[in-house]
C-alpha positions as a Markdown table, in Angstrom:
| # | Residue | x | y | z |
|---|---|---|---|---|
| 1 | Met | 0.0 | 0.0 | 0.0 |
| 2 | Asn | 2.8 | 2.4 | 0.9 |
| 3 | Ser | 4.4 | 1.7 | -2.6 |
| 4 | Leu | 1.1 | 2.6 | -4.3 |
| 5 | Leu | 0.9 | 5.9 | -2.3 |
| 6 | Lys | 4.5 | 6.8 | -3.3 |
| 7 | Leu | 3.9 | 5.9 | -6.9 |
| 8 | Ser | 0.7 | 8.1 | -6.9 |
| 9 | Ala | 2.6 | 11.0 | -5.4 |
| 10 | Ala | 5.4 | 10.7 | -7.9 |
| 11 | Gly | 2.9 | 10.6 | -10.8 |
| 12 | Phe | 1.1 | 13.7 | -9.4 |
| 13 | Phe | 4.4 | 15.7 | -9.2 |
| 14 | Ala | 5.5 | 14.6 | -12.6 |
| 15 | Ala | 2.1 | 15.7 | -14.1 |
| 16 | Val | 2.4 | 19.1 | -12.4 |
| 17 | Ala | 6.0 | 19.5 | -13.7 |
| 18 | Phe | 4.9 | 18.8 | -17.2 |
| 19 | Ala | 1.8 | 20.9 | -17.0 |
| 20 | Ala | 3.3 | 23.9 | -15.3 |
| 21 | Pro | 4.1 | 26.9 | -17.6 |
| 22 | Thr | 7.7 | 27.8 | -18.1 |
| 23 | Tyr | 9.0 | 31.3 | -18.0 |
| 24 | Ala | 11.4 | 32.9 | -20.5 |
| 25 | Ala | 14.4 | 34.4 | -18.8 |
| 26 | Leu | 14.9 | 37.1 | -21.5 |
| 27 | Lys | 12.6 | 39.9 | -20.4 |
| 28 | Ala | 11.3 | 42.9 | -22.2 |
| 29 | Gly | 14.1 | 45.4 | -22.7 |
| 30 | Ala | 16.9 | 42.8 | -23.0 |
| 31 | Lys | 19.1 | 42.8 | -26.1 |
| 32 | Ala | 18.1 | 39.8 | -28.3 |
| 33 | Pro | 21.1 | 37.6 | -29.0 |
| 34 | Asp | 22.1 | 37.7 | -32.7 |
| 35 | Phe | 22.1 | 34.4 | -34.6 |
| 36 | Thr | 22.5 | 32.8 | -38.0 |
| 37 | Ala | 20.9 | 29.4 | -38.7 |
| 38 | Pro | 20.3 | 27.0 | -41.5 |
| 39 | Ala | 16.6 | 27.3 | -42.4 |
| 40 | Tyr | 13.9 | 26.1 | -44.8 |
| 41 | Leu | 11.1 | 27.9 | -46.5 |
| 42 | Ala | 8.6 | 25.7 | -48.5 |
| 43 | Gly | 11.3 | 23.0 | -48.5 |
| 44 | Glu | 14.0 | 25.2 | -49.9 |
| 45 | Pro | 17.2 | 25.7 | -47.8 |
| 46 | Phe | 18.6 | 29.1 | -47.0 |
| 47 | Thr | 20.5 | 30.8 | -44.2 |
| 48 | Phe | 18.4 | 32.9 | -41.8 |
| 49 | Lys | 20.2 | 35.9 | -40.3 |
| 50 | Leu | 18.5 | 37.7 | -37.5 |
| 51 | Ala | 20.4 | 40.9 | -38.2 |
| 52 | Asp | 19.2 | 40.9 | -41.8 |
| 53 | Ala | 15.5 | 40.3 | -40.8 |
| 54 | Leu | 15.6 | 43.1 | -38.2 |
| 55 | Lys | 16.5 | 45.6 | -41.0 |
| 56 | Lys | 13.0 | 45.0 | -42.4 |
| 57 | Gly | 11.1 | 45.3 | -39.1 |
| 58 | Pro | 10.3 | 43.4 | -36.0 |
| 59 | Val | 10.9 | 39.7 | -35.8 |
| 60 | Val | 8.9 | 37.0 | -34.1 |
| 61 | Val | 11.1 | 34.1 | -33.0 |
| 62 | Tyr | 9.2 | 31.1 | -31.8 |
| 63 | Phe | 11.0 | 28.1 | -30.4 |
| 64 | Phe | 9.3 | 24.7 | -30.6 |
| 65 | Pro | 10.5 | 21.3 | -29.3 |
| 66 | Ala | 10.4 | 19.2 | -32.4 |
| 67 | Ala | 9.0 | 19.0 | -35.9 |
| 68 | His | 6.3 | 16.4 | -36.5 |
| 69 | Thr | 5.1 | 16.2 | -32.9 |
| 70 | Pro | 1.5 | 16.9 | -32.0 |
| 71 | Gly | 1.9 | 20.2 | -30.2 |
| 72 | Cys | 4.5 | 21.5 | -32.6 |
| 73 | Asn | 2.3 | 20.5 | -35.6 |
| 74 | Leu | -0.6 | 22.5 | -34.1 |
| 75 | Glu | 1.5 | 25.5 | -33.3 |
| 76 | Ala | 3.1 | 25.6 | -36.8 |
| 77 | His | -0.4 | 25.3 | -38.3 |
| 78 | Leu | -1.7 | 28.2 | -36.2 |
| 79 | Phe | 1.3 | 30.4 | -37.1 |
| 80 | Ser | 0.8 | 29.4 | -40.7 |
| 81 | Glu | -2.8 | 30.6 | -40.6 |
| 82 | Ala | -1.7 | 33.9 | -39.1 |
| 83 | Ala | 1.4 | 34.4 | -41.3 |
| 84 | Gly | -0.4 | 37.0 | -43.5 |
| 85 | Glu | -1.3 | 39.1 | -40.5 |
| 86 | Phe | 2.2 | 39.1 | -39.2 |
| 87 | Lys | 3.4 | 40.2 | -42.7 |
| 88 | Lys | 0.7 | 42.9 | -42.8 |
| 89 | Gln | 2.1 | 44.2 | -39.6 |
| 90 | Gly | 5.7 | 44.3 | -41.1 |
| 91 | Ala | 7.0 | 41.4 | -38.9 |
| 92 | Thr | 9.2 | 38.5 | -40.0 |
| 93 | Leu | 8.2 | 35.2 | -38.5 |
| 94 | Ile | 10.7 | 32.4 | -37.9 |
| 95 | Gly | 10.3 | 29.1 | -36.1 |
| 96 | Ile | 13.3 | 27.5 | -34.5 |
| 97 | Thr | 13.8 | 24.0 | -33.2 |
| 98 | Ala | 16.6 | 21.7 | -31.9 |
| 99 | Gly | 14.4 | 18.6 | -32.3 |
| 100 | Asn | 14.0 | 16.5 | -35.4 |
| 101 | Thr | 16.0 | 19.0 | -37.5 |
| 102 | Ser | 16.4 | 16.5 | -40.3 |
| 103 | Glu | 12.7 | 16.8 | -40.9 |
| 104 | Leu | 12.5 | 20.6 | -41.3 |
| 105 | Ala | 12.6 | 20.7 | -45.1 |
| 106 | Ala | 9.4 | 18.6 | -45.3 |
| 107 | Phe | 7.8 | 20.3 | -42.2 |
| 108 | Ser | 8.3 | 23.7 | -43.8 |
| 109 | Lys | 6.3 | 22.9 | -46.9 |
| 110 | Glu | 3.6 | 20.6 | -45.6 |
| 111 | Thr | 0.2 | 22.4 | -45.7 |
| 112 | Glu | -0.9 | 20.9 | -42.4 |
| 113 | His | 2.2 | 22.5 | -40.7 |
| 114 | Cys | 4.0 | 25.6 | -42.0 |
| 115 | Gly | 2.6 | 25.4 | -45.5 |
| 116 | Gly | 5.5 | 27.3 | -47.0 |
| 117 | Lys | 4.2 | 30.5 | -45.4 |
| 118 | Phe | 7.2 | 31.1 | -43.0 |
| 119 | Pro | 10.6 | 29.6 | -42.5 |
| 120 | Val | 11.8 | 27.2 | -39.8 |
| 121 | Ala | 15.4 | 27.0 | -38.7 |
| 122 | Ala | 17.5 | 24.2 | -37.3 |
| 123 | Asp | 19.2 | 24.7 | -34.0 |
| 124 | Asn | 21.5 | 21.7 | -33.8 |
| 125 | Gly | 22.9 | 21.4 | -30.3 |
| 126 | Ala | 20.3 | 23.9 | -29.1 |
| 127 | Lys | 22.9 | 26.7 | -29.2 |
| 128 | Ile | 20.4 | 29.4 | -30.1 |
| 129 | Ala | 17.8 | 28.1 | -27.6 |
| 130 | Lys | 20.4 | 28.3 | -24.8 |
| 131 | Gln | 21.1 | 32.0 | -25.7 |
| 132 | Tyr | 17.4 | 32.7 | -25.5 |
| 133 | Asp | 16.9 | 30.5 | -22.4 |
| 134 | Ala | 14.5 | 28.3 | -24.3 |
| 135 | Ile | 15.6 | 24.8 | -23.3 |
| 136 | Leu | 13.0 | 22.1 | -22.6 |
| 137 | Ala | 13.7 | 21.1 | -19.0 |
| 138 | Gln | 12.4 | 17.5 | -19.6 |
| 139 | Lys | 14.6 | 17.1 | -22.7 |
| 140 | Pro | 17.5 | 19.6 | -22.6 |
| 141 | Glu | 18.7 | 18.8 | -26.1 |
| 142 | Trp | 15.4 | 20.2 | -27.5 |
| 143 | Ser | 14.1 | 23.7 | -27.4 |
| 144 | Asp | 11.2 | 24.7 | -25.2 |
| 145 | Arg | 8.0 | 26.3 | -26.5 |
| 146 | Thr | 8.9 | 29.9 | -26.0 |
| 147 | Ser | 8.1 | 32.9 | -28.3 |
| 148 | Tyr | 9.8 | 36.2 | -28.5 |
| 149 | Val | 8.9 | 39.5 | -30.3 |
| 150 | Ile | 12.1 | 41.5 | -31.1 |
| 151 | Ser | 11.8 | 45.1 | -32.0 |
| 152 | Gln | 13.6 | 46.4 | -35.1 |
| 153 | Gln | 16.2 | 47.9 | -32.7 |
| 154 | Gly | 17.0 | 44.4 | -31.5 |
| 155 | Thr | 15.5 | 44.4 | -28.1 |
| 156 | Ile | 13.0 | 41.9 | -26.7 |
| 157 | Val | 9.6 | 43.5 | -26.4 |
| 158 | His | 7.6 | 40.4 | -25.5 |
| 159 | Ala | 8.3 | 36.9 | -24.3 |
| 160 | Tyr | 5.8 | 34.1 | -23.8 |
| 161 | Ser | 6.6 | 30.6 | -22.6 |
| 162 | Glu | 3.9 | 27.9 | -22.3 |
| 163 | Leu | 4.1 | 24.3 | -23.4 |
| 164 | Lys | 0.5 | 24.4 | -24.6 |
| 165 | Pro | 0.7 | 25.8 | -28.2 |
| 166 | Asn | -2.6 | 27.5 | -28.4 |
| 167 | Met | -1.8 | 31.1 | -27.3 |
| 168 | His | 1.6 | 31.7 | -28.9 |
| 169 | Val | 0.1 | 33.3 | -32.0 |
| 170 | Lys | -2.2 | 35.6 | -30.1 |
| 171 | Glu | 0.5 | 36.6 | -27.6 |
| 172 | Thr | 3.0 | 37.5 | -30.3 |
| 173 | Leu | 0.6 | 39.1 | -32.8 |
| 174 | Asp | -0.8 | 41.3 | -30.1 |
| 175 | Ala | 2.7 | 42.4 | -29.1 |
| 176 | Val | 3.6 | 43.1 | -32.8 |
| 177 | Lys | 0.5 | 45.2 | -33.2 |
| 178 | Ala | 1.3 | 47.1 | -30.0 |
| 179 | Leu | 4.6 | 48.2 | -31.6 |
| 180 | Lys | 2.7 | 50.2 | -34.1 |
| 181 | Lys | 0.8 | 52.2 | -31.5 |
């Protein structure tokens, strides 16, 4: 009976740890770390450079754990549906992952995911995620689900960390719109 109680308690604490929101360490006003990463747009490879993207306007950088996983599939689809609105606001959108990076070319063009509407970048070794404090605690070789809005001046204006993918688009789009006010 004592073993069953211990097992139940361990299960409860594990569930709480996985369900609890995470919090990005980079706060509004912090300088966004510069990065260059191999990326794909509609299956085509290119090199994404944050510095170049910032010359055009604000940048939304959203980290996700791994391509072709349920939550990441949903999040990519939601960003894909809103990609036109981000563009209308003058923002560049980029997804970054350290997980399943060999699958990013396909992930970037599949209509049920990115649909070729925005690029995704490979973060092999989670080097960029570490700079942005977006490491998944349960699997440190993968990125966490953390989204940042970076102003054209290169500063973080909004950060949102939550393993549930549903609110990342709203959080970042609202922050981008607030930049115009």
